[in-house]
C-alpha positions as CSV (number, residue, x, y, z in Angstrom):
1,M,-68.5,-15.4,12.5
2,T,-68.4,-16.4,16.1
3,G,-66.3,-14.2,18.3
4,T,-64.2,-15.1,21.3
5,T,-66.4,-14.1,24.2
6,G,-65.1,-12.5,27.4
7,S,-66.6,-12.6,30.9
8,E,-68.8,-9.6,30.0
9,G,-70.0,-11.0,26.7
10,Q,-67.6,-9.1,24.4
11,T,-66.8,-10.8,21.1
12,Y,-63.1,-10.0,20.8
13,T,-62.3,-11.8,17.6
14,R,-65.2,-10.0,15.9
15,D,-63.7,-6.7,17.0
16,L,-60.3,-7.8,15.7
17,A,-61.8,-9.0,12.4
18,A,-63.7,-5.8,11.9
19,F,-60.6,-3.7,12.7
20,A,-58.5,-5.7,10.1
21,H,-61.3,-5.6,7.5
22,D,-62.0,-1.9,7.7
23,M,-58.5,-0.6,8.3
24,R,-56.8,1.3,5.6
25,L,-53.2,2.2,5.3
26,A,-54.1,5.9,5.7
27,D,-55.4,5.0,9.2
28,V,-51.9,3.9,10.3
29,P,-49.7,6.6,11.8
30,A,-46.6,7.5,9.9
31,E,-44.3,6.2,12.7
32,A,-46.0,2.8,12.7
33,R,-46.0,2.6,8.9
34,H,-42.2,3.3,8.8
35,E,-41.6,0.7,11.4
36,A,-43.6,-1.9,9.5
37,L,-41.3,-1.3,6.5
38,R,-38.2,-1.6,8.7
39,I,-39.6,-4.9,10.0
40,L,-40.2,-6.1,6.4
41,I,-36.6,-5.3,5.4
42,D,-35.2,-7.0,8.4
43,C,-37.3,-10.1,8.0
44,L,-36.5,-10.5,4.3
45,G,-32.8,-10.1,4.9
46,C,-32.9,-12.7,7.7
47,G,-34.9,-15.0,5.4
48,V,-32.2,-14.9,2.8
49,A,-29.5,-15.4,5.4
50,G,-31.5,-18.3,6.8
51,L,-30.6,-20.3,3.8
52,V,-27.4,-21.3,5.6
53,A,-29.4,-23.2,8.2
54,P,-30.2,-26.9,7.4
55,G,-33.6,-26.5,9.0
56,T,-34.5,-23.8,6.4
57,R,-33.5,-26.0,3.5
58,I,-35.6,-28.9,4.9
59,A,-38.6,-26.6,5.1
60,I,-38.1,-25.3,1.6
61,D,-37.7,-28.8,0.2
62,L,-40.9,-29.8,1.9
63,A,-42.8,-26.9,0.3
64,R,-41.1,-27.2,-3.1
65,E,-43.4,-29.9,-4.6
66,E,-46.6,-28.7,-3.1
67,R,-49.1,-27.3,-5.6
68,G,-52.6,-25.9,-5.2
69,P,-55.0,-23.3,-6.6
70,L,-53.3,-20.6,-4.6
71,Q,-49.6,-20.4,-4.8
72,A,-46.9,-18.1,-3.5
73,N,-43.2,-17.7,-4.0
74,V,-40.7,-19.4,-1.6
75,I,-37.3,-18.0,-0.9
76,S,-34.8,-19.5,-3.3
77,S,-37.3,-21.9,-4.7
78,G,-40.3,-20.4,-6.6
79,L,-44.0,-21.1,-6.5
80,A,-45.6,-23.5,-4.0
81,S,-49.0,-24.0,-2.5
82,V,-49.7,-20.9,-0.3
83,L,-49.7,-22.6,3.2
84,P,-46.4,-24.6,2.7
85,A,-44.9,-21.4,1.1
86,C,-45.8,-19.4,4.2
87,Y,-44.4,-22.1,6.5
88,A,-41.1,-22.3,4.5
89,N,-40.6,-18.5,4.5
90,T,-41.4,-18.2,8.2
91,S,-38.8,-21.0,8.9
92,A,-36.2,-19.2,6.8
93,I,-36.7,-15.8,8.5
94,N,-36.6,-17.2,12.1
95,S,-34.0,-20.0,11.6
96,L,-31.0,-18.0,12.8
97,D,-32.8,-16.1,15.6
98,F,-31.6,-13.0,13.9
99,D,-35.0,-11.4,13.1
100,V,-36.7,-8.6,14.8
101,Y,-38.1,-9.3,18.3
102,G,-41.4,-8.1,19.6
103,P,-43.7,-6.6,20.7
104,E,-44.0,-10.2,22.0
105,A,-41.7,-13.0,20.9
106,H,-40.8,-13.5,17.2
107,L,-44.1,-12.6,15.7
108,A,-42.8,-10.7,12.7
109,P,-41.8,-13.8,10.7
110,V,-45.4,-15.1,10.9
111,V,-47.1,-11.9,10.1
112,V,-44.7,-11.0,7.2
113,S,-44.8,-14.4,5.7
114,A,-48.6,-14.7,5.9
115,A,-49.2,-11.3,4.4
116,L,-46.7,-11.8,1.6
117,A,-47.9,-15.3,0.8
118,M,-51.6,-14.4,0.5
119,G,-50.8,-11.2,-1.3
120,D,-48.7,-13.1,-3.8
121,A,-51.4,-15.8,-4.2
122,V,-54.2,-13.4,-5.0
123,D,-52.0,-10.9,-7.0
124,A,-52.5,-8.2,-4.4
125,S,-50.9,-4.8,-4.5
126,G,-48.1,-3.8,-2.2
127,A,-50.4,-1.3,-0.4
128,D,-52.9,-4.1,0.5
129,V,-50.1,-6.3,1.8
130,F,-48.7,-3.4,3.7
131,A,-52.1,-2.8,5.4
132,A,-52.4,-6.6,6.2
133,M,-49.0,-6.5,7.9
134,C,-50.0,-3.6,10.0
135,A,-53.4,-5.2,11.0
136,G,-51.9,-8.5,12.1
137,L,-55.2,-10.3,12.8
138,E,-55.3,-13.2,15.3
139,G,-57.8,-15.6,16.8
140,E,-58.4,-17.7,19.9
141,E,-57.0,-21.0,18.8
142,I,-54.5,-20.0,16.1
143,G,-53.5,-16.6,17.3
144,F,-49.9,-15.3,17.4
145,W,-50.1,-15.4,21.2
146,R,-50.4,-19.2,20.8
147,F,-47.3,-19.1,18.6
148,A,-45.4,-17.3,21.4
149,G,-46.3,-20.1,23.8
150,A,-48.5,-18.0,26.1
151,P,-51.2,-19.9,28.1
152,G,-53.8,-17.3,27.4
153,C,-54.5,-13.9,26.0
154,D,-55.7,-10.7,27.7
155,W,-58.3,-9.9,25.1
156,S,-59.4,-6.6,26.6
157,A,-55.9,-5.3,26.6
158,L,-55.5,-6.5,23.0
159,T,-58.7,-4.8,21.7
160,G,-59.1,-1.9,24.1
161,E,-57.0,0.6,22.1
162,L,-57.3,-0.8,18.5
163,G,-56.4,2.0,16.1
164,H,-55.2,4.3,18.8
165,H,-52.2,2.7,20.4
166,W,-49.8,1.1,17.9
167,V,-47.2,-1.3,19.3
168,L,-45.2,-1.6,16.0
169,P,-42.5,0.8,17.3
170,E,-42.0,-1.3,20.4
171,V,-39.8,-3.9,18.7
172,S,-36.0,-4.6,19.0
173,Y,-33.7,-5.4,16.1
174,K,-30.9,-7.9,16.7
175,L,-27.4,-7.0,15.9
176,Y,-26.2,-10.6,16.0
177,P,-27.6,-14.1,15.2
178,A,-27.9,-15.0,18.9
179,G,-30.4,-14.8,21.8
180,L,-31.7,-11.3,22.3
181,Y,-30.3,-11.0,25.8
182,N,-26.8,-12.0,24.6
183,S,-26.9,-9.1,22.1
184,S,-26.1,-6.4,24.8
185,A,-23.2,-8.5,26.1
186,I,-21.7,-9.0,22.6
187,S,-22.1,-5.3,21.9
188,E,-20.4,-4.3,25.1
189,V,-17.6,-6.8,24.7
190,Q,-17.0,-5.6,21.1
191,R,-17.0,-1.9,22.3
192,L,-14.3,-2.6,25.0
193,V,-12.2,-4.6,22.5
194,R,-12.4,-1.9,19.9
195,E,-11.8,1.1,22.3
196,H,-8.8,-0.6,24.0
197,E,-7.5,-2.0,20.7
198,L,-7.4,-5.6,22.1
199,A,-6.4,-8.5,20.0
200,P,-8.1,-11.8,20.9
201,D,-4.9,-13.5,21.9
202,E,-4.2,-10.6,24.4
203,I,-7.4,-11.3,26.3
204,E,-7.1,-13.6,29.3
205,R,-10.7,-13.6,30.6
206,V,-14.1,-12.2,29.8
207,E,-16.7,-12.0,32.5
208,V,-20.3,-11.2,31.6
209,R,-22.8,-10.3,34.4
210,S,-26.5,-10.1,33.5
211,T,-29.8,-11.3,34.8
212,R,-30.6,-13.3,31.6
213,T,-27.4,-14.0,29.7
214,G,-25.6,-17.3,29.5
215,S,-25.0,-19.8,32.2
216,G,-22.4,-20.4,34.9
217,A,-21.8,-23.9,33.5
218,T,-19.3,-24.5,30.6
219,R,-21.1,-25.7,27.6
220,P,-19.5,-28.1,25.1
221,P,-18.3,-26.8,21.7
222,P,-21.0,-26.4,19.1
223,T,-21.6,-29.4,16.9
224,H,-24.4,-28.0,14.7
225,Y,-26.0,-24.7,14.0
226,L,-28.6,-24.9,16.8
227,S,-26.0,-25.6,19.4
228,A,-24.0,-22.7,18.1
229,W,-27.0,-20.4,18.4
230,G,-27.7,-21.6,22.0
231,N,-24.1,-21.2,23.2
232,A,-23.6,-17.7,24.7
233,A,-19.9,-18.2,25.1
234,Y,-19.5,-19.1,21.5
235,S,-21.6,-16.0,20.4
236,I,-19.3,-13.8,22.5
237,A,-16.2,-15.4,21.0
238,A,-17.5,-14.9,17.4
239,G,-18.2,-11.3,18.3
240,V,-14.7,-10.8,19.6
241,F,-13.3,-12.1,16.3
242,D,-15.9,-9.9,14.5
243,V,-16.8,-12.7,12.1
244,R,-18.5,-11.6,8.9
245,P,-21.0,-12.1,7.3
246,L,-22.9,-12.5,10.6
247,R,-25.0,-15.3,9.2
248,S,-21.8,-17.4,9.1
249,W,-21.8,-17.6,12.9
250,E,-24.1,-20.6,12.5
251,E,-22.1,-22.3,9.7
252,P,-19.7,-25.2,10.5
253,H,-16.6,-23.6,9.0
254,I,-17.0,-20.8,11.7
255,F,-18.4,-22.6,14.7
256,Q,-15.6,-25.3,14.3
257,R,-12.8,-22.8,14.1
258,P,-10.1,-23.8,16.6
259,D,-9.3,-20.2,17.6
260,I,-13.0,-19.4,18.4
261,L,-13.4,-22.6,20.3
262,A,-10.3,-21.9,22.3
263,F,-11.5,-18.4,23.1
264,M,-14.8,-19.8,24.4
265,Q,-13.0,-21.2,27.4
266,K,-12.1,-17.6,28.4
267,V,-15.7,-16.5,28.7
268,Q,-17.4,-16.7,32.1
269,F,-20.9,-15.8,33.3
270,K,-21.7,-14.5,36.7
271,P,-24.7,-12.8,38.4
272,L,-24.9,-9.1,38.6
273,R,-23.2,-7.7,41.7
274,D,-25.2,-6.0,44.4
275,G,-26.0,-2.4,43.6
276,E,-24.4,-2.7,40.1
277,V,-27.7,-1.8,38.3
278,T,-29.8,1.0,39.6
279,S,-32.1,1.6,36.7
280,T,-35.4,-0.2,36.1
281,G,-37.4,-0.8,33.0
282,N,-39.4,-3.3,30.8
283,Y,-38.1,-5.5,28.0
284,W,-40.3,-3.8,25.4
285,E,-38.4,-0.6,26.4
286,R,-35.2,-2.5,25.5
287,W,-34.1,-2.6,29.1
288,A,-31.5,-5.4,29.4
289,P,-28.7,-4.5,31.9
290,V,-25.3,-6.2,31.4
291,R,-21.9,-5.6,32.9
292,V,-18.6,-6.8,31.4
293,T,-15.1,-7.2,32.7
294,I,-12.2,-8.0,30.4
295,E,-8.7,-9.0,31.7
296,A,-6.0,-8.3,29.1
297,R,-2.3,-7.3,29.1
298,G,-2.3,-7.7,32.9
299,E,-5.0,-5.0,33.3
300,M,-8.7,-5.0,33.8
301,V,-11.3,-3.0,31.8
302,E,-15.0,-2.8,32.6
303,G,-18.1,-1.5,30.9
304,G,-21.8,-1.9,30.8
305,R,-25.1,-0.8,29.4
306,D,-28.7,-1.0,30.6
307,H,-30.5,-1.1,27.2
308,H,-30.1,-2.9,23.9
309,L,-28.6,-0.7,21.2
310,A,-31.1,0.8,18.9
311,M,-30.8,0.3,15.2
312,D,-31.3,3.3,12.8
313,D,-32.3,3.0,9.2
314,A,-28.7,3.0,8.0
315,G,-27.8,0.2,10.4
316,L,-30.8,-1.8,9.3
317,V,-29.9,-1.5,5.6
318,A,-26.3,-2.5,6.3
319,K,-27.6,-5.6,8.2
320,F,-29.9,-6.4,5.3
321,H,-27.0,-6.3,2.7
322,D,-24.7,-8.2,5.0
323,N,-27.4,-10.9,5.2
324,A,-28.2,-11.0,1.5
325,G,-24.7,-10.6,0.1
326,G,-23.5,-13.5,-1.9
327,L,-26.9,-15.2,-1.8
328,L,-28.6,-12.5,-3.9
329,S,-26.7,-10.6,-6.5
330,N,-25.9,-7.0,-5.6
331,D,-28.4,-5.8,-8.1
332,A,-31.1,-8.1,-6.8
333,A,-30.4,-7.1,-3.2
334,H,-30.7,-3.4,-4.0
335,R,-33.9,-4.0,-6.0
336,L,-35.4,-6.0,-3.0
337,E,-34.4,-3.3,-0.6
338,R,-36.0,-0.6,-2.8
339,A,-39.2,-2.7,-3.2
340,C,-39.5,-2.9,0.6
341,W,-39.2,0.8,1.1
342,D,-41.6,1.4,-1.8
343,L,-44.1,-1.3,-0.8
344,E,-47.1,1.0,-0.8
345,G,-46.5,1.9,-4.4
346,L,-46.0,-1.6,-5.8
347,T,-48.8,-2.6,-8.3
348,R,-48.1,-6.2,-7.6
349,V,-46.4,-7.6,-4.5
350,R,-45.2,-10.5,-6.6
351,D,-42.6,-8.1,-8.1
352,L,-41.0,-8.3,-4.6
353,T,-41.5,-12.0,-3.9
354,M,-40.0,-13.0,-7.2
355,I,-36.7,-11.4,-6.2
356,L,-36.7,-13.5,-3.1
357,A,-37.3,-16.6,-5.1
358,G,-34.1,-15.9,-7.0
359,A,-31.9,-16.2,-4.0
360,D,-29.2,-18.8,-4.6
361,A,-29.0,-21.5,-1.9
362,S,-26.2,-23.2,-3.8
363,K,-23.9,-20.4,-2.7
364,V,-24.2,-21.3,1.0
365,G,-20.6,-21.8,2.3
């Protein structure tokens, strides 16, 4: 195997390959193992929810007829050749932009789908797939840094602390199917609406101030699921109306609702005011300052936060069942959740992937 060579002659891909080959689940700290299972649960819930997206269904249809010597289960479809299966499941998980973010970009859908697909194809145990997820091997031309769109990779930083510093706990879970930096704004708007018992028709204006949220320009109403996802004013309006299930934010019967479209016109985006934020931080520390002003009932209420809300295990499980509800039976959803938490003990990972294959895309609203 030829390794990627650095300026001092290091073969970084050889180091990465050796790490992945030799690593055992027992080598992974308990905190990182637990986070890997949380990532798995979040990804699979988002994958089922992703059935509402036309792009997901196109990817699944493309994979459906592909056959080969190695096959893996596709969400809502059954067995297909391993590479198309991996592609379709990755598309499903990421289609609503609802999946876990980090440590850099949306890497989890790629890692989880690849590990599950290959484990399914070779009839691997859950423990082997678990270890593969944690290892997350990458290479010079097809690495996950390429997937994230980076122009290059700092290989010495990537390999310098292999097995010592684990970045798995440095991820952020999305509370809503929207851009990550819209999440803090939606959370803060919802908090103010709830605490002040505001009805949507009582609200006259919502002003959001952030370094990375929204745009000063008014965007047209969403016409399809991608324009709904990319419209920060729409996402905040859907949050004000507390639309459930959350996956429905990107379905036509929600993003074409007249009351939500009317509320969008009340949402404005402005820069942060001078001196309004005094904290500093990094995005992997979930630092995302936002300030919100709501005018309602002739009064003004304000709030803000400097970090994304964390999601504990209970919140993660609730999100999973909100995503899977109606597309998996209650029994199947609970069996899938248990299989994720018990991944290390599964004799065959296919026991998990077959539950995913049983999701019912015909029940999409």
